[in-house]
C-alpha positions as CSV (number, residue, x, y, z in Angstrom):
1,M,-36.7,-7.0,12.3
2,A,-36.5,-7.3,8.5
3,R,-39.8,-7.3,6.5
4,E,-40.8,-10.5,4.8
5,D,-40.4,-9.0,1.3
6,M,-36.9,-7.7,2.1
7,I,-34.0,-9.6,0.5
8,M,-30.8,-9.9,2.6
9,A,-28.0,-9.9,0.1
10,S,-24.3,-9.2,0.2
11,Q,-22.6,-6.5,-1.8
12,E,-21.2,-9.0,-4.2
13,E,-24.7,-10.5,-4.8
14,L,-26.1,-7.1,-5.5
15,R,-23.3,-6.5,-8.0
16,R,-24.1,-9.9,-9.7
17,L,-27.8,-9.0,-9.7
18,H,-27.1,-5.7,-11.6
19,V,-25.1,-7.5,-14.2
20,I,-27.7,-10.4,-14.6
21,R,-30.4,-7.8,-15.0
22,K,-28.4,-6.3,-17.9
23,V,-28.1,-9.8,-19.4
24,L,-31.9,-10.4,-19.2
25,E,-32.5,-7.0,-20.7
26,R,-30.1,-7.9,-23.5
27,V,-27.9,-5.0,-22.8
28,I,-24.8,-7.2,-22.6
29,K,-24.1,-10.7,-23.7
30,Q,-23.6,-13.7,-21.4
31,V,-19.9,-13.9,-22.4
32,R,-19.2,-10.3,-21.3
33,A,-21.1,-10.8,-18.1
34,A,-19.0,-13.9,-17.3
35,E,-15.8,-11.8,-17.8
36,V,-17.0,-9.0,-15.5
37,L,-18.2,-11.3,-12.7
38,S,-15.3,-13.8,-13.2
39,L,-17.8,-16.7,-13.6
40,S,-18.3,-19.3,-16.3
41,C,-21.0,-18.9,-19.0
42,R,-22.8,-21.9,-17.5
43,Q,-23.0,-20.1,-14.1
44,I,-24.3,-17.0,-15.8
45,R,-27.0,-19.0,-17.5
46,R,-28.0,-20.6,-14.2
47,L,-28.2,-17.3,-12.4
48,A,-30.2,-15.7,-15.2
49,K,-32.7,-18.6,-15.1
50,R,-33.1,-18.3,-11.3
51,V,-33.5,-14.5,-11.4
52,K,-36.0,-14.7,-14.2
53,G,-38.1,-17.4,-12.4
54,E,-37.7,-16.3,-8.8
55,G,-37.1,-12.6,-9.0
56,D,-34.3,-10.7,-7.3
57,G,-34.2,-13.3,-4.5
58,G,-32.9,-15.9,-6.9
59,I,-29.5,-14.3,-6.7
60,V,-29.0,-15.2,-3.1
61,H,-26.8,-18.2,-2.4
62,R,-28.8,-21.4,-1.6
63,S,-26.7,-22.1,1.4
64,R,-27.4,-18.8,3.1
65,G,-28.4,-19.4,6.7
66,K,-27.8,-23.1,6.6
67,P,-25.1,-25.0,8.5
68,S,-22.3,-26.5,6.4
69,N,-22.5,-30.2,5.6
70,R,-18.8,-30.5,6.5
71,R,-19.2,-28.8,9.8
72,I,-17.4,-30.5,12.7
73,D,-19.5,-31.4,15.7
74,D,-19.4,-28.9,18.6
75,Q,-18.5,-31.7,21.0
76,V,-15.3,-32.5,19.0
77,K,-14.4,-28.8,18.9
78,A,-14.8,-28.5,22.7
79,R,-12.8,-31.7,23.3
80,A,-10.0,-30.5,21.1
81,I,-9.7,-27.1,22.8
82,K,-9.8,-28.8,26.3
83,L,-7.0,-31.2,25.3
84,Y,-4.9,-28.4,24.0
85,Q,-5.3,-26.4,27.2
86,E,-4.5,-29.4,29.4
87,R,-1.7,-31.1,27.4
88,Y,-0.4,-29.0,24.5
89,K,-0.5,-25.5,25.8
90,G,2.1,-23.4,24.0
91,F,2.2,-25.7,21.0
92,G,1.6,-24.2,17.6
93,P,-1.6,-25.2,15.8
94,T,0.2,-27.4,13.3
95,L,2.1,-29.3,15.9
96,A,-0.9,-29.5,18.2
97,A,-3.0,-31.0,15.3
98,E,-0.3,-33.6,14.8
99,K,-0.3,-34.5,18.5
100,L,-4.1,-34.8,18.6
101,L,-4.0,-37.2,15.7
102,E,-1.1,-39.3,17.2
103,G,-2.3,-39.4,20.8
104,Q,-6.1,-39.2,20.6
105,R,-6.8,-40.3,17.0
106,M,-8.6,-36.9,16.5
107,Q,-8.2,-35.7,13.0
108,V,-8.5,-31.9,12.8
109,S,-6.7,-29.8,10.2
110,D,-4.2,-27.3,11.5
111,E,-6.1,-24.3,10.0
112,T,-9.4,-25.5,11.7
113,L,-7.6,-25.9,15.0
114,R,-6.0,-22.5,14.5
115,G,-9.4,-20.9,14.1
116,W,-10.8,-22.6,17.2
117,L,-7.8,-21.6,19.3
118,I,-7.9,-18.0,18.2
119,E,-11.7,-17.9,19.0
120,S,-11.0,-19.3,22.5
121,G,-8.1,-17.0,23.1
122,D,-5.5,-19.7,23.3
123,W,-3.6,-18.5,20.2
124,K,-2.8,-15.1,18.7
125,R,-2.7,-14.5,15.0
126,S,0.9,-13.7,14.0
127,R,1.9,-11.5,11.1
128,K,4.2,-12.9,8.4
129,R,7.3,-11.0,7.5
130,R,7.4,-9.4,4.1
131,G,9.5,-11.2,1.5
132,H,12.8,-9.6,0.5
133,R,12.6,-7.5,-2.6
134,Q,15.4,-8.2,-5.1
135,W,16.8,-5.4,-7.2
136,R,15.6,-5.7,-10.8
137,E,17.9,-5.3,-13.7
138,R,18.1,-2.0,-15.5
139,K,16.5,-1.6,-18.9
140,E,18.8,-2.1,-21.9
141,H,17.8,0.9,-24.1
142,C,17.5,4.6,-23.6
143,G,13.9,5.7,-23.5
144,E,12.6,2.3,-22.7
145,M,11.5,3.3,-19.2
146,V,11.7,6.5,-17.2
147,Q,11.4,6.8,-13.5
148,M,9.5,9.9,-12.3
149,D,9.0,11.3,-8.9
150,G,8.3,14.5,-7.0
151,S,10.9,15.3,-4.4
152,H,9.8,17.4,-1.4
153,H,12.9,18.9,0.2
154,A,14.1,22.2,1.6
155,W,16.0,22.9,-1.6
156,L,16.6,26.6,-0.8
157,E,17.2,26.1,3.0
158,G,14.8,28.9,3.9
159,R,16.3,31.4,1.5
160,G,13.6,31.2,-1.0
161,P,10.1,29.8,-1.6
162,A,9.3,26.2,-0.9
163,C,9.5,24.1,-4.0
164,V,9.3,20.5,-5.3
165,L,11.6,18.9,-7.7
166,M,9.8,17.0,-10.4
167,G,12.5,14.6,-11.4
168,Y,13.0,12.1,-14.3
169,I,15.6,9.4,-14.6
170,D,16.2,7.3,-17.7
171,D,16.4,3.7,-16.3
172,A,19.0,2.5,-18.8
173,T,21.4,5.4,-18.8
174,G,20.7,7.1,-15.4
175,R,20.3,10.4,-17.2
176,G,18.6,13.0,-15.0
177,F,16.1,15.7,-15.9
178,G,14.0,17.8,-13.6
179,R,12.2,21.1,-12.9
180,F,11.2,22.9,-9.7
181,Y,7.6,23.7,-8.9
182,A,5.6,25.1,-6.0
183,Y,3.8,21.8,-5.4
184,E,3.4,18.2,-6.7
185,G,0.2,18.0,-8.7
186,T,-1.3,17.5,-12.1
187,Q,-0.2,20.8,-13.6
188,P,3.5,20.4,-12.6
189,A,3.4,16.8,-13.7
190,M,2.0,17.7,-17.1
191,D,4.3,20.6,-17.6
192,S,7.5,18.7,-16.6
193,L,6.5,15.8,-18.8
194,R,6.0,18.2,-21.8
195,S,9.5,19.6,-21.1
196,Y,11.0,16.2,-20.9
197,I,9.3,15.0,-24.1
198,Q,10.5,18.2,-26.0
199,R,14.1,17.4,-25.1
200,Y,14.3,13.6,-25.1
201,G,11.2,12.3,-26.8
202,I,8.3,10.1,-25.6
203,P,9.4,7.2,-23.4
204,L,7.8,3.8,-23.8
205,K,7.1,3.4,-20.1
206,V,6.9,5.6,-17.0
207,Y,7.6,4.3,-13.5
208,L,5.6,6.1,-10.9
209,D,4.5,5.9,-7.3
210,K,0.9,5.8,-6.1
211,H,0.5,9.6,-5.4
212,T,-3.0,10.7,-6.2
213,T,-1.7,12.8,-9.1
214,Y,-0.5,9.7,-10.8
215,K,-3.0,7.0,-9.7
216,S,-6.8,7.5,-9.1
217,N,-8.0,6.2,-5.8
218,G,-11.5,6.0,-7.0
219,K,-13.2,2.6,-7.6
220,A,-14.2,1.7,-11.1
221,S,-17.9,1.9,-11.7
222,L,-19.8,-1.1,-13.1
223,E,-20.2,0.7,-16.4
224,E,-16.4,1.3,-16.6
225,E,-15.8,-2.4,-15.9
226,L,-18.2,-3.3,-18.7
227,A,-16.4,-1.0,-21.0
228,G,-13.1,-2.6,-20.0
229,I,-11.5,0.6,-18.5
230,G,-10.6,1.5,-14.9
231,P,-10.6,4.9,-13.1
232,L,-7.7,7.0,-14.5
233,S,-6.2,10.2,-13.1
234,E,-5.7,13.1,-15.5
235,F,-2.0,12.3,-15.8
236,E,-2.7,8.6,-16.5
237,R,-5.2,9.6,-19.2
238,A,-2.6,11.9,-20.8
239,L,0.0,9.2,-20.8
240,R,-2.5,6.7,-22.2
241,E,-3.3,9.0,-25.1
242,L,0.4,9.3,-25.8
243,G,0.7,5.5,-25.9
244,V,2.9,5.4,-22.8
245,E,2.6,2.4,-20.5
246,V,2.2,3.4,-16.8
247,I,3.8,1.2,-14.1
248,H,2.9,2.0,-10.4
249,A,5.7,1.2,-8.0
250,P,4.9,-0.1,-4.4
251,F,7.3,2.7,-3.2
252,S,8.6,6.1,-4.4
253,P,11.1,5.7,-7.3
254,G,13.0,8.5,-5.7
255,Q,13.9,6.2,-2.8
256,R,15.9,4.0,-5.2
257,E,19.6,4.3,-5.4
258,G,19.4,5.8,-8.9
259,G,17.0,8.5,-7.6
260,A,19.4,9.6,-4.9
261,V,21.9,10.6,-7.6
262,L,19.5,13.0,-9.1
263,W,18.1,14.4,-5.9
264,D,21.6,15.1,-4.4
265,V,22.8,17.1,-7.4
266,T,22.3,20.3,-5.5
267,G,24.9,19.4,-2.9
268,S,27.2,22.0,-4.3
269,V,25.0,24.9,-3.2
270,G,26.5,26.4,0.0
271,K,24.7,28.4,2.7
272,G,26.5,31.5,1.6
273,D,25.4,31.3,-2.0
274,A,22.9,34.0,-3.0
275,V,19.4,32.9,-4.2
276,T,18.2,35.1,-7.1
277,G,15.6,34.6,-9.7
278,H,12.0,35.3,-10.4
279,W,8.7,33.5,-9.9
280,E,6.8,32.5,-13.0
281,P,3.1,32.6,-11.9
282,R,1.8,31.3,-15.2
283,R,3.7,28.0,-14.8
284,S,3.9,28.1,-10.9
285,E,7.6,27.7,-11.4
286,F,10.7,29.4,-9.9
287,V,13.3,30.3,-12.5
288,F,16.8,30.6,-10.8
289,R,19.7,32.8,-11.7
290,G,23.3,32.9,-10.5
291,V,24.6,29.9,-8.6
292,L,21.4,28.0,-8.5
293,A,20.9,28.5,-12.3
294,G,24.0,26.5,-12.8
295,V,22.7,23.7,-10.5
296,Q,19.3,23.8,-12.2
297,S,21.0,23.5,-15.6
298,K,22.7,20.3,-14.3
299,I,19.3,18.9,-13.5
300,W,17.6,20.1,-16.6
301,G,20.5,19.4,-19.0
302,E,20.4,23.0,-20.2
303,S,22.8,25.8,-20.5
304,E,23.0,28.2,-17.6
305,G,21.4,31.1,-19.5
306,E,18.2,29.2,-20.2
307,G,15.1,29.4,-17.9
């Protein structure tokens, strides 16, 4: 049993209390607190007055533990469920609500009835189908946006070390660029980006997936929200310092049709082709020679003699 001096508050109310305390301590202004909490300045003033007069308990909502004034009587709820079971079994909540209004003059919203029927086990929640995604138009100018992705594939078919292709595609022209690395991570992403910039310049936007290398999974702290910044990965921070806008795709850019053109460029490598080259430990990169050097040059846009 909770002690009498213990305050039962939700996580959101605790968050509000922390911000209101900073307002009362004059650490931040009411306008900034309103932005952080998505409230109006009038609501901030009201909360600050209550916390100042009542202590931390003033942050708790006044309706906590009280029945709603708009609550429908339990007898009406029981009658609606009984009528549904006896007369409208199998009807959807929307149609059943219409029949209750027509036949029994019982006005219940379809969503209220849906909740009652789910609670009683007479209706199951159905999942909506995802909307169809339309293909967007390509950008008009070279360098306006670059799609970037790490492609995990048995590039050497067991005849060499496992590697990942860090690939770049210019959205307007479809021009491909890439390098092979031992893994997909911050260092390969940084190094491949540096190589891309040295050859083609800094793009305006980079289109990425939500791999942990490219997007931080951490939650922004309250201090970060107050400062107007969110949690950034090292790669995002580097792009931000370069003035590059980051766009996170809901799926891997390599799954797009344009990505397949780049990833399939190694199709000319046959099983009988020799794999020669050397490993570059400093850059965690495999530098190919011979047949694969030519394939690599197609991806990189370099001459065959370069590493």
